[in-house]
MARRO-714773 format. One record per residue: residue number from 1; residue in one letter; x negated, y, z negated of N, C-alpha, C in turn. Coordinates in steps of 0.001 Angstrom, whole numbers, plus 500000, padded with zeros to 6 digits. Each point is the difference from the previous one (the first is absolute). Example, Ala and Ser with C-alpha at 12.3 -4.5 7.8 and 13.67 -1.06 7.14 Angstrom:
2
num:residu:nu:nv:nw:cau:cav:caw:cu:cv:cw
1:a:486810:494310:492200:500890:501190:500000:499100:501200:500000 .
2:s:500350:501050:500720:499180:501190:499940:500770:501090:499270 .
//
This chain:
203
num:residu:nu:nv:nw:cau:cav:caw:cu:cv:cw
1:m:029814:727925:021624:499269:499809:501266:500482:498731:500679 .
2:l:500250:500064:501285:500489:498843:500729:498905:498962:500170 .
3:s:500381:498739:499922:499051:498915:500231:499857:499765:501492 .
4:f:498983:499200:500353:499800:499665:501407:501235:499310:500553 .
5:r:500586:499100:499185:501175:499270:500451:501164:500949:500295 .
6:d:500191:501010:499133:501099:500949:500203:499780:500854:501238 .
7:e:498756:500356:500251:499700:500887:501121:500138:499303:501344 .
8:r:499950:498681:500009:499951:499281:501262:501303:499272:500330 .
9:r:501107:500476:499504:501282:499408:500348:500350:500312:501451 .
10:l:500672:499061:500617:500410:500172:501395:500948:501185:500118 .
11:d:499685:500910:500904:500841:501168:500255:500642:499818:501369 .
12:i:501261:499615:500003:500703:499721:501251:500110:501242:500874 .
13:r:500222:501149:499377:500144:501232:500791:498711:500340:500732 .
14:q:498874:499830:499324:498725:500267:500664:499757:498991:501118 .
15:m:500354:498761:499755:499817:498965:501016:500837:500306:501233 .
16:l:501267:500369:499799:500882:500319:501124:499543:501260:500727 .
17:a:499514:500976:499237:499510:501238:500614:498789:499705:500882 .
18:a:499115:499129:499514:498826:499630:500791:500419:499249:501259 .
19:m:500954:499095:499870:500479:499244:501153:500608:500928:501045 .
20:f:500847:500908:499551:500636:500935:500928:498964:500887:500676 .
21:g:499042:500498:499219:498983:500878:500564:499149:499293:501040 .
22:m:499661:498743:499742:499169:499266:500946:500755:499662:501277 .
23:v:501264:499638:499869:500817:499705:501182:500189:501256:500837 .
24:a:500304:501118:499332:500190:501260:500720:498708:500447:500669 .
25:g:498884:499898:499274:498716:500393:500573:499620:499134:501187 .
26:l:500259:498686:499887:499680:499093:501106:500839:500324:501229 .
27:a:501276:500296:499795:500883:500325:501121:499525:501263:500719 .
28:i:499636:501019:499227:499520:501250:500596:498686:499758:500739 .
29:f:499122:499206:499396:498709:499713:500623:500170:499281:501338 .
30:l:500892:499013:500033:500226:499254:501243:500577:500902:501090 .
31:l:500842:500950:499612:500539:500956:500973:498895:500917:500523 .
32:l:499118:500430:499107:498900:500858:500411:499081:499289:500985 .
33:e:499776:498700:499768:499143:499234:500906:500524:500034:501429 .
34:r:501309:499969:500120:500612:499973:501326:500164:501388:500594 .
35:g:499686:501019:499224:500143:501372:500487:498713:500620:500498 .
36:v:498891:499249:499918:498720:500539:500447:499351:499047:501004 .
37:t:499078:500547:500764:499213:499192:500935:498574:499917:499479 .
38:p:499541:498822:499585:498632:499874:499470:498956:500455:501014 .
39:r:499057:500843:499532:498986:500543:500904:498583:499805:499479 .
40:y:499859:499590:498753:498679:499892:499404:499759:498579:499470 .
41:v:498754:499589:500005:499602:498716:499419:498872:500282:499013 .
42:f:500209:499663:498733:499015:500271:498957:499200:498758:499610 .
43:a:500181:498915:500728:499261:498773:499706:498511:500214:500273 .
44:t:499166:499416:499135:498548:500126:500116:499365:498615:500079 .
45:a:498666:499989:500057:499273:498727:500016:500242:499215:498716 .
46:i:500235:500713:498901:500285:499328:498731:501312:499222:500103 .
47:d:501004:500606:500610:501284:499323:500171:499846:498737:500851 .
48:a:499138:500069:500998:499785:498844:500870:499384:498834:499235 .
49:r:499270:500300:498931:499359:498953:499207:500934:499387:498967 .
50:i:501102:500669:499725:500965:499477:499024:500854:498937:500683 .
51:p:500014:498776:499482:500742:498920:500677:501512:500176:499877 .
52:f:500710:499524:500996:501455:499952:499937:500393:498737:499238 .
53:i:500714:500181:498893:500418:498869:499160:501525:500005:499941 .
54:a:500616:499111:500775:501460:500019:500136:500714:499780:498679 .
55:w:499453:499115:499138:500709:499707:498759:500002:501174:499013 .
56:s:499183:501024:500256:500025:501172:499127:501309:500781:500161 .
57:w:500831:499560:500950:501356:500559:500129:500749:499880:498673 .
58:a:499823:498874:499301:500714:499783:498738:499604:501039:498961 .
59:i:498729:500373:499983:499537:501031:499065:500513:501366:500430 .
60:y:499956:500240:501298:500437:501291:500536:501455:500291:499645 .
61:v:500890:499045:500235:501418:500230:499704:500274:499953:498500 .
62:g:499045:499450:499230:500152:500018:498548:499966:501398:499427 .
63:f:499599:500956:500816:500022:501418:499624:501365:500425:499474 .
64:f:501052:499550:500647:501350:500449:499626:500418:499514:498611 .
65:p:499956:498688:499696:500334:499587:498630:499012:500511:498964 .
66:f:498742:500204:500406:498981:500512:499078:500368:501392:499503 .
67:v:500320:500896:500921:500350:501370:499622:501296:500023:499196 .
68:i:500978:499220:500419:501285:499971:499305:499838:499471:498576 .
69:a:499183:498950:499829:499778:499435:498665:499298:501002:499092 .
70:l:498997:500705:500513:499318:501000:499184:500952:501125:499609 .
71:a:500848:500409:500940:500968:501055:499701:500986:499547:498930 .
72:a:500400:498739:500050:500996:499479:499064:499496:500004:498565 .
73:y:498684:499865:499801:499454:499914:498646:499147:501202:499612 .
74:a:499957:501013:500839:499199:501187:499693:500681:500875:498954 .
75:r:499201:500753:499277:500563:500994:499098:500732:501047:500827 .
76:p:501086:500558:499495:500761:500994:500772:499149:501155:500508 .
77:s:499084:500494:499180:499155:501117:500427:499072:499583:501142 .
78:a:499478:498774:499923:499116:499501:501057:500771:499778:501289 .
79:f:501224:499503:499888:500806:499775:501187:500393:501319:500653 .
80:a:500317:500999:499187:500352:501322:500542:498816:500593:500768 .
81:a:498791:499846:499450:498813:500503:500688:499763:499228:501296 .
82:f:500239:498694:499974:499849:499180:501202:500964:500441:501091 .
83:k:501252:500209:499635:501006:500425:500985:499589:501300:500674 .
84:e:499572:500958:499188:499625:501305:500550:498768:499885:500900 .
85:a:498994:499250:499537:498771:499857:500778:500249:499225:501289 .
86:a:500832:498958:499936:500293:499208:501197:500732:500839:501047 .
87:l:500918:500851:499544:500715:500871:500929:499044:500992:500653 .
88:i:499101:500574:499207:499018:500938:500542:499104:499294:501011 .
89:a:499559:498786:499665:499143:499235:500903:500709:499713:501313 .
90:f:501283:499667:499918:500752:499698:501213:500113:501232:500888 .
91:v:500349:501133:499403:500163:501238:500771:498673:500435:500614 .
92:l:498921:499938:499210:498688:500373:500527:499541:499022:501078 .
93:g:500339:498726:499842:499600:498994:500963:500657:500174:501355 .
94:v:501178:500601:500024:500711:500208:501261:499232:500952:500918 .
95:v:499269:500946:499406:499286:501009:500799:498989:499360:500952 .
96:p:499059:499164:499506:499077:499360:500954:500693:498995:500917 .
97:f:501115:499418:499547:500756:499106:500893:500403:500754:501270 .
98:l:500429:501251:499816:500472:500798:501128:498861:500654:500779 .
99:l:498954:500437:499281:498900:500707:500659:498977:499055:500624 .
100:f:499762:498853:499339:498992:499057:500479:500572:498587:500057 .
101:p:500994:499775:500850:500636:498672:500065:498999:498923:500422 .
102:e:499802:499044:499127:498971:498980:500204:500571:498712:500566 .
103:a:499271:499401:500909:500317:498663:500494:499111:499013:499254 .
104:v:500581:499100:499243:499237:499047:499201:499802:498708:500796 .
105:p:498765:499635:500316:499759:498762:500762:500442:498764:499223 .
106:r:500761:499133:500649:500467:498769:499361:499679:498795:500878 .
107:p:499809:498851:499384:499723:498793:500774:501266:499485:500690 .
108:d:499803:499094:500934:501125:499372:500695:500659:499006:499062 .
109:v:501285:500198:499728:500706:499128:499067:500015:498555:500479 .
110:a:499870:499789:501295:500016:498629:500539:498781:499203:499567 .
111:e:498940:500696:499564:498785:499315:499580:500082:499467:498576 .
112:i:501066:500311:499272:500160:499524:498624:500439:498544:500037 .
113:g:499231:499120:499401:500277:498571:500072:501198:499555:499177 .
114:n:500181:500580:498822:501087:499601:499116:501321:500561:500530 .
115:a:500963:499106:500268:501269:500422:500610:500786:500933:499085 .
116:f:500005:499710:498700:500746:500835:499053:499445:501418:499989 .
117:l:498675:500118:499879:499381:501325:499970:500148:500705:501341 .
118:r:499924:499236:501084:500170:500594:501329:501380:500630:500138 .
119:q:501028:499318:499515:501370:500537:500069:500151:501218:499098 .
120:r:499428:499922:498784:500125:501122:499067:499344:501252:500564 .
121:l:498790:499846:500527:499285:501164:500516:500621:500522:501284 .
122:a:500502:499099:500824:500657:500440:501238:501201:500874:499668 .
123:r:500785:499578:499023:501177:500788:499597:499591:501312:499354 .
124:m:498984:499949:499141:499571:501219:499322:499458:501012:500987 .
125:w:499213:499537:500974:499408:500922:500961:500992:500491:501045 .
126:q:501106:499293:500157:501071:500533:500846:500643:501206:499324 .
127:l:500111:499921:498680:500609:501078:499234:498999:501113:499716 .
128:d:498827:499615:499546:498948:500953:499633:498979:500045:501129 .
129:v:500215:500902:500940:499128:500076:501171:498629:500537:499599 .
130:a:499006:499800:500877:498613:500353:499682:499760:501496:500167 .
131:a:500617:500789:499140:499877:501461:500074:499997:500585:498591 .
132:n:499582:501263:499908:500032:500738:498731:499300:499254:498863 .
133:g:498736:499667:500238:499255:499291:498968:499288:500906:499018 .
134:f:499668:501216:500433:499221:500902:499146:500845:501156:499471 .
135:p:500001:500180:498664:499402:499151:498968:500929:498843:499652 .
136:s:499483:498999:499325:500819:498842:499645:500883:500312:498795 .
137:l:501298:500100:500234:500939:500192:498889:500086:498742:499150 .
138:h:499776:498844:500620:499972:498726:499269:498939:500077:498897 .
139:v:498841:500507:500354:498906:500132:499039:500285:501112:499004 .
140:a:500487:501128:500475:500258:501138:499120:501012:499646:498911 .
141:v:501101:499369:500388:501038:499658:499024:499508:498911:499049 .
142:t:499209:499059:500511:499432:498962:499129:499126:500629:498927 .
143:c:499138:500930:500393:499126:500672:499039:500809:500778:498962 .
144:l:501021:500701:500454:500830:500777:499074:500779:499085:499063 .
145:a:500442:498853:500504:500739:499048:499167:499108:499434:498911 .
146:c:498738:499738:500316:499072:499450:499004:499813:500960:498832 .
147:r:500150:501281:500240:499828:500996:498941:501140:499984:499000 .
148:m:501111:499348:500337:501150:500001:499091:499759:499166:498753 .
149:l:499112:499014:500068:499825:499071:498887:498642:500228:499359 .
150:a:499970:500817:498974:498741:500361:499358:499842:499257:498678 .
151:d:499906:498677:500038:499818:499204:498790:499062:498844:500294 .
152:r:500016:498988:499164:499046:498902:500129:500199:499179:501268 .
153:r:501126:500167:500662:500231:499284:501246:499433:500727:501224 .
154:r:499383:501135:499777:499525:500804:501126:498985:499248:500859 .
155:i:499141:499181:499398:498993:499284:500782:500676:499056:500988 .
156:a:500992:499243:499523:500703:499072:500882:500765:500752:501087 .
157:v:500661:501081:499610:500770:500800:500961:499082:500600:501053 .
158:t:498846:500524:499566:499048:500587:500943:499470:498949:500967 .
159:a:499752:498794:499503:499506:498921:500861:501021:499663:501087 .
160:i:501270:499931:499608:501055:499719:500988:500101:501147:501000 .
161:g:499915:501222:499481:500049:501170:500876:498874:500003:501019 .
162:l:498796:499616:499569:498860:499940:500917:500220:498933:501073 .
163:l:500583:498863:499619:500292:498949:500977:501008:500494:501042 .
164:i:501012:500731:499542:501003:500524:500929:499353:500989:500965 .
165:c:499144:500875:499482:499313:500965:500868:499096:499279:500996 .
166:a:499290:498971:499537:499115:499240:500882:500791:499273:501079 .
167:s:501206:499552:499654:500814:499264:500975:500404:500868:501183 .
168:t:500046:501314:499804:500330:500879:501125:498909:499943:501067 .
169:l:498775:499653:499576:498878:499884:500933:499943:498614:500630 .
170:t:500155:498969:499179:499904:498632:500519:501211:499619:500845 .
171:l:501094:500721:499841:501179:499743:500829:500019:500920:501224 .
172:k:499008:500875:500083:499870:500951:501105:501204:500940:500099 .
173:q:500534:500331:498823:501049:501015:499927:499383:501395:499979 .
174:h:498775:500076:499487:499329:501292:499861:498513:499857:500271 .
175:t:499376:501129:500238:498547:500059:500150:499390:500493:498687 .
176:v:498680:499937:499920:499316:500494:498805:500303:501482:499781 .
177:a:500035:500763:501091:500322:501428:499888:501389:500201:499408 .
178:d:500951:499154:500389:501359:500096:499473:500022:499757:498490 .
179:v:499246:498974:499578:499961:499644:498579:499373:501118:499185 .
180:l:498882:500529:500475:499357:501112:499299:500926:501214:499954 .
181:g:500712:500232:501098:500964:501096:500018:501114:499781:499000 .
182:g:500441:498750:499858:501046:499689:499034:499554:500214:498571 .
183:v:498755:499612:499698:499452:500218:498658:499892:501492:499712 .
184:a:499491:500760:500961:499875:501453:499826:501367:500643:499816 .
185:l:500983:499516:500749:501358:500536:499890:500576:499735:498619 .
186:a:499778:498800:499472:500483:499664:498660:499334:500877:498949 .
187:m:498697:500190:500122:499271:500823:499034:500489:501443:500032 .
188:a:500189:500543:501198:500458:501387:500124:501409:500166:499435 .
189:s:500871:499041:500279:501382:500078:499527:500065:499869:498479 .
190:a:499227:499071:499446:499983:499811:498549:499452:501243:499303 .
191:l:498950:500592:500564:499420:501216:499415:500985:501153:500046 .
192:w:500721:500100:501102:501014:501039:500139:501050:499869:498905 .
193:v:500485:498794:499778:501027:499760:498980:499456:500284:498608 .
194:e:498761:499589:499726:499408:500242:498681:499877:501489:499715 .
195:r:499591:500765:500990:499848:501445:499801:501348:500686:499814 .
196:r:501007:499545:500755:501346:500555:499808:500516:499684:498613 .
197:s:499762:498797:499525:500440:499606:498664:499290:500824:498938 .
198:l:498704:500232:500190:499242:500810:499045:500501:501427:499961 .
199:r:500296:500570:501172:500509:501383:500027:501357:500097:499314 .
200:r:500832:498964:500173:501320:500022:499339:499854:499933:498474 .
201:r:499019:499216:499537:499804:499884:498552:499452:501289:499398 .
202:l:499171:500702:500786:499391:501230:499507:500908:501220:500145 .
203:a:501045:499869:500828:500884:501145:500240:500816:500342:498763 .
//
């Protein structure tokens, strides 16, 4: 039986696969944003009560190294399930992007007092326009990534994952509806993969 130490060796191939998948997914997402005209706003009174916290940008962008690190140390079977579920989530997420293109309300970047954060957000929002927020793929992939590590570190990983999901709200990248949609998308995709895996084992 493999020890915990043996199971958690760095897997360069998984790390590179995760990096490539995230870069490719981001590129496709940015193209989709520019291919639609936002027509819906899903912001509610709850969103208006959530404060804009510029420094949560650091947590938000931490999503990328977080997912890559989990992929690098995940068990091969867990990583394979993550890849399949993430792809399903991305494909399913494209449907509401096209049918219900959302305009996500954002604050004026000029109101950010910190010059460093103002520059970072200005550049990010030039690239990532305020469109296609529902469902949040940022949240969906974070949730699916957290499922890759099913050991004693799960509490810490889940806590980081929750912070990343929360940062999508405090940075005004997403609305509450987007976040809930992202969680539902992750759950549906993970369930789909689990059932396919079960059918393959029983076949």
